[in-house]
C-alpha positions as CSV (number, residue, x, y, z in Angstrom):
1,M,12.3,-7.5,16.1
2,S,14.9,-4.9,16.9
3,R,18.6,-5.6,17.2
4,E,20.7,-4.8,20.2
5,K,23.0,-2.0,19.6
6,P,26.7,-3.6,19.6
7,L,28.9,-2.9,22.5
8,T,31.8,-0.6,21.9
9,P,35.1,-2.2,22.4
10,E,35.7,-0.1,25.5
11,E,32.4,-1.2,27.0
12,F,33.0,-4.8,26.0
13,R,36.4,-4.7,27.9
14,R,34.9,-3.0,30.9
15,R,32.2,-5.8,31.2
16,W,34.6,-8.6,30.5
17,R,36.9,-7.5,33.3
18,S,34.1,-7.1,35.9
19,D,32.4,-10.3,34.9
20,D,29.2,-8.1,34.3
21,W,27.5,-10.2,31.7
22,S,24.2,-8.2,31.9
23,G,23.0,-7.0,28.6
24,L,25.3,-9.3,26.7
25,G,23.0,-11.4,24.3
26,Q,19.8,-10.2,26.3
27,G,16.8,-12.4,25.0
28,Q,18.9,-14.7,23.0
29,P,19.2,-18.5,23.7
30,Y,22.8,-19.7,24.8
31,E,24.8,-20.8,21.9
32,P,27.6,-23.2,22.4
33,Q,31.1,-21.6,21.4
34,Q,32.2,-22.1,17.9
35,P,35.4,-24.5,17.4
36,R,36.8,-22.3,14.8
37,L,36.7,-18.4,14.9
38,E,37.9,-16.4,11.8
39,Y,37.8,-12.8,11.1
40,T,39.8,-10.1,9.2
41,V,41.5,-6.8,10.6
42,P,41.6,-4.3,8.0
43,G,44.7,-2.2,7.5
44,Q,48.5,-2.7,7.5
45,P,49.7,-5.7,9.4
46,V,52.3,-4.7,12.0
47,P,55.0,-7.0,13.5
48,K,55.7,-7.1,17.2
49,G,58.2,-4.5,17.8
50,R,61.1,-4.8,20.2
51,P,60.3,-3.1,23.5
52,R,62.4,0.2,24.3
53,F,63.8,0.7,27.9
54,Y,63.4,3.9,29.5
55,G,64.7,4.1,33.1
56,G,64.5,0.3,33.5
57,R,61.0,0.2,32.1
58,A,60.2,-1.8,28.9
59,V,57.8,0.0,26.7
60,T,56.2,-1.5,23.7
61,P,56.3,0.7,20.5
62,K,53.4,2.8,19.7
63,R,52.8,1.0,16.4
64,T,52.6,-2.5,18.1
65,R,50.3,-1.3,20.8
66,E,47.9,0.3,18.1
67,F,47.9,-2.9,16.0
68,E,47.2,-5.0,19.1
69,A,44.4,-2.8,20.1
70,R,43.0,-3.1,16.6
71,V,43.1,-6.8,16.6
72,R,41.3,-7.0,20.1
73,E,38.7,-4.5,19.1
74,W,37.9,-6.5,15.6
75,F,37.7,-9.7,17.7
76,A,35.2,-8.2,20.1
77,A,33.2,-6.8,17.4
78,S,33.2,-10.1,15.5
79,F,32.5,-12.2,18.5
80,P,30.8,-10.1,21.1
81,R,29.6,-13.1,23.2
82,H,32.8,-15.0,23.2
83,R,34.5,-16.2,26.4
84,P,38.0,-17.0,26.4
85,W,38.8,-20.6,25.7
86,T,40.7,-22.6,28.4
87,G,42.1,-25.5,26.4
88,D,44.7,-25.7,23.6
89,V,44.2,-23.7,20.5
90,A,45.7,-23.3,17.1
91,L,46.3,-19.8,15.7
92,G,46.7,-18.9,12.0
93,V,47.5,-15.6,10.5
94,T,47.7,-14.5,7.0
95,A,49.1,-11.0,6.5
96,Y,48.3,-9.2,3.2
97,G,50.4,-6.3,2.3
98,A,52.9,-6.3,5.2
99,H,56.0,-4.3,4.8
100,H,58.6,-6.3,3.0
101,A,61.0,-6.3,6.2
102,A,58.1,-7.5,8.4
103,D,58.7,-11.3,9.7
104,A,55.6,-13.3,9.6
105,D,56.5,-14.8,13.0
106,N,56.6,-11.3,14.5
107,I,53.1,-10.6,13.1
108,L,51.9,-13.8,14.6
109,K,53.4,-12.7,17.9
110,A,51.7,-9.5,17.9
111,V,48.2,-11.2,17.1
112,S,48.9,-14.0,19.7
113,D,49.6,-11.4,22.5
114,A,46.7,-9.2,21.3
115,L,44.2,-12.2,21.7
116,N,45.4,-12.9,25.5
117,G,42.5,-12.9,27.6
118,V,40.1,-12.3,24.7
119,A,40.1,-15.3,22.4
120,Y,42.0,-17.5,24.9
121,R,43.0,-17.0,28.6
122,D,46.9,-17.0,27.8
123,D,49.1,-17.4,24.7
124,V,50.7,-20.5,26.4
125,Q,47.5,-22.3,25.2
126,V,48.5,-22.0,21.6
127,R,49.9,-25.2,20.6
128,R,49.8,-25.0,16.8
129,T,50.4,-21.9,14.4
130,L,50.8,-20.9,11.0
131,A,51.8,-17.6,9.8
132,E,51.9,-16.4,6.1
133,K,52.9,-13.1,4.6
134,L,51.3,-12.4,1.1
135,P,51.3,-9.3,-1.1
136,A,48.1,-7.2,-0.7
137,D,45.6,-8.0,-3.5
138,E,42.3,-6.2,-4.5
139,K,40.9,-6.2,-1.1
140,G,44.0,-4.2,0.3
141,P,46.3,-4.7,3.3
142,R,44.7,-6.9,6.1
143,T,45.3,-9.4,8.4
144,V,43.2,-12.8,8.4
145,I,43.2,-14.4,11.8
146,V,41.8,-18.0,12.6
147,V,41.7,-19.3,16.0
148,M,40.5,-23.1,16.6
149,R,40.0,-25.1,19.6
150,L,42.1,-28.3,19.6
151,D,39.8,-30.5,21.7
152,G,38.6,-33.0,19.2
153,E,38.9,-30.7,16.2
154,S,41.5,-31.2,13.5
155,G,43.6,-28.5,14.8
156,D,45.0,-27.6,11.3
157,P,45.0,-23.8,11.0
158,A,46.5,-24.1,7.4
159,G,43.3,-25.9,6.4
160,G,41.1,-23.0,7.3
161,L,43.4,-20.5,5.7
162,R,43.7,-22.5,2.4
163,E,39.9,-22.8,2.3
164,Q,39.4,-19.1,2.4
165,R,41.7,-18.8,-0.5
166,G,40.2,-21.6,-2.4
167,E,43.2,-23.8,-2.3
168,S,43.3,-27.5,-1.7
169,S,45.6,-29.3,0.9
């Protein structure tokens, strides 16, 4: 049985915006969406930068735009059939190897903005958050992201992050 060729992030976004779901999961039965999504974005975590104003226009810094694009691309690659959730969600972010001056809450904000329209419809749905900044380990700098539905689930983003590191509550 041959596997489908994965969509590129650009193709995924094109189909997402046009509601053209043809070819997404062809020949596969419908699977209910998972209540908890976890994935890792390799590379240096980048905090949300302050916008710069040029001629009355706000422009997001290039490093922030690139990091947000990377977060979206890795999400699309990790969960190619995911449709944005409409209910309340919890968001947990663990940034390994972030610059010492980077605030964990600004890294969380960059991730939250990046997942708009991809993991959930809008970041106003994020009701619970956890942001951690830890030194890089043997796996190198990366950002571990956990998104969970809060409709009947425990909604504890810290629990999923602690489990991943082998810690107890």
